[in-house]
C-alpha positions in Angstrom: 110.5 85.9 43.5 114.3 85.6 43.5 114.5 86.8 39.7 112.8 89.8 41.2 115.3 90.3 44.4 117.8 90.5 42.2 116.6 92.8 39.6 115.2 95.0 42.5 117.6 95.0 45.3 116.5 96.2 48.3 116.2 99.8 48.2 117.4 102.3 51.5 115.4 105.2 52.4 118.1 107.3 53.8 120.0 109.1 50.9 123.2 109.7 53.3 126.8 109.1 51.0 127.7 106.1 53.7 125.0 104.1 52.5 126.0 104.7 48.7 129.1 103.6 49.5 127.5 100.5 50.6 125.5 99.8 47.8 128.3 100.2 45.8 130.7 98.0 47.5 127.9 95.5 47.4 127.6 95.6 43.7 131.5 95.6 43.1 131.7 92.5 45.4 128.7 90.3 44.1 128.3 90.3 40.6 124.7 90.2 39.0 123.6 86.5 37.8 120.4 85.3 36.0 118.7 82.5 37.7 115.9 81.1 35.8 113.2 79.1 37.9 112.0 75.5 36.4 108.6 75.9 34.9 106.1 75.2 37.1 103.8 72.1 36.6 100.8 71.9 35.5 98.1 69.8 38.1 96.9 66.9 36.8 93.3 66.2 35.7 91.1 63.8 36.8 90.5 60.8 34.9 88.5 57.6 35.2 92.3 55.3 34.8 93.2 57.4 38.3 90.0 56.5 39.7 90.3 52.8 38.8 94.0 52.6 40.1 93.2 54.6 43.5 90.2 52.3 44.1 92.4 49.0 43.3 95.3 50.6 46.2 92.3 51.0 48.3 91.5 47.3 47.9 95.3 46.7 48.3 95.2 48.4 51.5 92.3 46.7 52.9 93.7 43.2 52.2 97.2 43.9 53.6 95.2 45.3 57.1 93.1 42.4 57.0 96.2 40.4 56.6 98.2 42.0 59.3 95.2 41.8 61.8 95.4 37.9 61.4 98.5 37.6 61.4 98.3 39.6 65.0 95.1 37.7 65.8 96.0 34.8 67.9 93.5 31.2 67.9 91.7 32.1 70.8 90.7 35.6 69.5 89.8 33.9 66.2 87.2 31.2 67.9 85.8 34.3 69.6 85.3 36.2 66.3 84.0 33.6 64.4 82.1 32.0 67.5 80.4 36.1 67.5 79.6 35.7 63.5 77.9 32.6 64.2 76.2 34.0 67.3 75.1 37.2 64.4 74.4 34.9 61.5 71.8 33.2 63.9 70.3 36.0 65.3 69.6 37.9 62.2 68.0 34.8 60.6 66.1 34.0 63.3 65.6 37.7 63.4 64.3 37.5 59.7 62.3 34.8 60.3 60.3 36.1 63.0 59.7 39.0 60.8 58.8 36.9 57.8 56.6 34.8 60.2 54.8 38.2 61.7 54.6 39.8 58.5 52.7 36.4 56.6 50.6 36.1 59.6 49.5 40.0 59.1 48.6 39.4 55.8 46.9 36.3 56.4 44.7 37.8 59.3 43.9 41.0 56.9 42.9 38.1 54.5 40.5 36.3 56.0 39.6 38.7 58.0 37.6 40.1 55.3 35.9 37.1 54.3 35.3 36.6 58.1 33.7 40.1 58.1 31.6 39.0 55.1 30.4 35.9 56.3 29.5 37.0 59.9 27.9 39.9 58.7 26.2 39.4 55.4 26.4 35.6 55.0 25.2 34.0 58.0 21.9 36.5 58.7 21.3 35.8 54.6 21.0 31.8 55.0 19.5 32.5 58.9 16.8 34.4 56.7 17.0 32.3 53.4 16.3 29.3 55.7 13.3 31.1 58.0 12.0 31.4 54.5 12.5 28.0 53.1 10.8 26.8 56.1 8.3 29.1 56.1 7.3 28.0 52.6 7.6 24.6 53.4 5.3 24.7 55.7 2.6 26.7 53.5 3.6 24.4 50.5 2.6 21.3 53.0 -0.5 23.4 53.8 -1.5 23.6 50.5 -1.0 20.2 49.3 -3.0 18.9 52.5 -5.9 21.4 51.1 -5.7 20.3 47.8 -5.5 16.7 48.7 -8.6 17.2 51.3 -10.1 19.3 48.4 -9.6 16.4 45.8 -10.5 13.5 48.3 -14.2 15.7 49.2 -14.3 16.2 45.5 -14.1 12.6 44.3 -16.9 11.8 47.2 -19.1 14.2 46.2 -19.0 13.2 42.5 -19.4 9.3 43.9 -22.7 10.4 45.5 -24.0 11.8 42.5 -23.0 9.0 40.2 -24.8 6.9 42.3 -27.7 8.6 43.5 -30.1 8.4 40.3 -29.3 5.1 38.0 -32.0 5.7 35.5 -31.8 7.4 32.2 -31.9 10.9 34.1 -28.1 10.1 35.4 -26.1 12.9 35.1 -22.9 10.5 34.1 -25.0 9.5 30.9 -23.9 12.2 28.6 -20.2 11.8 30.0 -20.7 8.0 28.8 -22.9 8.9 25.8 -20.6 11.8 24.3 -16.8 9.8 24.8 -17.7 6.4 23.8 -20.9 6.5 21.6 -19.2 8.0 18.1 -15.5 6.1 18.8 -17.2 3.1 19.4 -19.4 3.7 15.7 -16.3 4.4 14.0 -14.4 1.5 15.4 -17.6 -1.1 14.6 -16.4 0.0 10.8 -13.5 -2.1 10.9 -14.9 -5.2 11.9 -18.6 -4.7 10.5 -19.0 -4.1 6.3 -21.2 -0.3 7.0 -21.5 2.2 5.6 -18.8 5.7 5.8 -21.8 7.9 7.4 -22.3 5.4 10.3 -20.5 7.6 12.8 -22.2 10.7 12.1 -26.0 8.9 12.7 -25.0 7.7 15.8 -23.7 10.6 16.8 -26.6 12.8 15.7 -29.0 9.9 18.0 -27.2 10.6 20.8 -27.4 14.3 20.7 -31.3 13.5 20.0 -31.0 11.1 23.0 -29.4 13.8 25.4 -31.6 16.8 24.1 -34.9 15.0 24.5 -37.4 17.3 26.9 -38.0 16.2 30.1 -41.4 15.0 30.7 -43.3 17.5 32.7 -46.7 18.4 32.0 -48.4 21.7 32.5 -51.5 22.0 34.5 -53.3 24.7 32.1 -52.1 26.7 29.1 -52.9 30.0 30.9 -50.2 29.2 33.3 -47.0 31.2 34.1 -44.2 29.3 32.4 -41.8 27.7 34.8 -38.2 27.1 35.1 -39.2 23.5 33.2 -40.9 24.7 30.6 -37.8 26.9 30.1 -35.2 24.0 30.5 -37.9 21.9 27.7 -38.1 25.3 25.1 -34.0 25.2 25.4 -33.6 21.5 24.7 -35.8 21.8 21.6 -34.4 24.3 20.3 -30.8 22.3 20.5 -32.7 19.0 18.8 -33.7 21.7 15.8 -30.3 22.4 15.5 -29.4 18.8 15.5 -30.2 18.1 11.5 -28.2 21.4 10.5 -25.5 19.9 12.4 -25.3 16.5 11.0 -26.2 18.2 6.6 -23.2 20.6 7.7 -20.7 18.1 8.7 -21.5 16.3 5.2 -20.4 12.4 4.4 -17.3 13.2 2.9 -15.2 12.4 6.4 -15.9 9.3 8.9 -14.7 11.9 11.7 -18.0 14.0 12.9 -17.9 17.0 14.7 -18.3 15.4 18.1 -15.5 13.4 17.3 -12.6 16.4 15.8 -13.6 17.3 19.9 -10.4 16.3 21.9 -11.8 13.9 25.3 -11.7 17.4 27.7 -14.0 19.2 25.5 -16.5 16.6 24.8 -16.5 16.3 28.8 -17.4 20.1 29.3 -20.2 19.2 26.6 -21.6 16.7 28.6 -21.2 18.8 31.8 -23.3 21.6 30.0 -25.9 19.3 28.7 -26.1 17.6 32.4 -27.1 21.3 33.4 -29.6 22.2 31.2 -31.4 18.8 31.5 -31.3 19.5 35.6 -32.6 23.1 35.1 -29.2 24.7 36.6 -28.3 26.6 34.0 -29.1 29.8 35.3 -27.2 29.0 38.2 -24.0 31.1 39.5 -22.3 28.0 41.2 -22.7 26.0 38.0 -20.9 28.9 35.7 -18.1 29.0 38.3 -17.8 25.0 37.8 -17.7 25.2 33.9 -15.2 28.0 34.0 -12.9 26.0 36.8 -13.1 23.1 34.4 -11.9 25.0 31.7 -9.4 26.5 33.1 -7.8 23.1 33.6 -8.5 21.9 30.4 -6.1 24.8 29.4 -3.3 24.9 31.4 -3.1 21.6 32.2 0.5 20.0 31.8 0.2 17.8 28.4 3.6 17.0 28.1 3.3 13.7 30.9 2.3 10.3 29.4 -0.6 10.2 31.9 -1.6 13.7 31.5 -4.6 12.9 29.5 -6.1 10.5 31.7 -6.0 12.5 34.9 -7.0 15.4 33.5 -10.5 13.2 32.6 -10.3 12.2 35.4 -10.2 15.8 37.0 -13.2 17.0 35.0 -15.0 14.2 35.0 -14.9 14.6 39.3 -15.3 18.5 39.0 -18.1 18.3 36.7 -19.9 15.1 39.0 -19.1 17.0 42.5 -20.4 20.6 41.3 -23.4 18.8 40.0 -23.9 17.0 43.5 -23.2 20.6 45.1 -26.5 22.1 42.8 -28.6 19.0 43.9 -28.0 19.5 47.4 -28.7 23.6 46.9 -31.9 22.5 44.9 -33.2 20.2 47.8 -32.2 22.9 50.5 -34.7 25.1 48.5 -37.3 22.8 48.5 -37.3 21.8 52.0 -37.4 26.2 52.7 -40.5 26.4 50.3 -42.2 22.9 52.6 -41.4 24.8 55.9 -42.8 28.3 54.9 -46.2 26.6 53.4 -46.3 24.3 56.4 -46.2 27.8 58.4 -48.5 29.3 56.8 -50.8 26.5 57.2 
């Protein structure tokens, strides 16, 4: 600016001679001097060192301000300030503890609330229903056990009645004893007595001939119609004819016969069939129903137990003898009905 003012003096608008004289006098009185101004300083650029220095200066100023404040403060003010600080810390710790306890309780409540709902809405009804089912099933099972025991007791009583009903060669228990013990006894006898190898075969054939002997019922006249007793005798005679064929088919190469190869349960079933044939109840539906029950018991009985076979034999013998006793009772009822009809006609 000074350079410009010196180079370009102020111009006077008026062009009067007086103004020209004044300008000449001014130029003559003051000679021209060229003054050069110093160069303008460039602005300082931003650098991280300057920022660090400014930060340090601020920290120093803050520390000095804090020292001045401490120097100006009295002991009472310091105690009051320390008390306020302690109270603030205690209140802050208490507030943070209360907030932490509240958050913890809320989390625990949310965690257990789900389980409480699950227990109250799902587990307890399920346990109640399962307890009712278990109680009802236990009652039904006890009822079933008592029914089974009741049926077993009556079956045993009927079997005992049938066993003691006849004590002769026509007794129903004779086929059971003969088929179970006779062939085995003949085989064990060979260990003590020098007998031929075919002794068990002959004993088994003799036992079968004895069991299939015809029943001694005589027909009144040859022209009369065949009775059930005649049909029974025909069936027994046919079985006797097949005994020698069975003996020849067994052969004498082995000590065991065809009967001995059967297990004791199968022997009891065969004895039951022989007893039914000899009593003339081969066409009775109840006889076949009992035979099917005995077959199922022998097939599906648990054989893994140590006492399985004796228990099964006792069960089969009891069922067979009880069914024979029932068939005997039904036969007696039929005979009584016939007698009542005959007396009514007379």
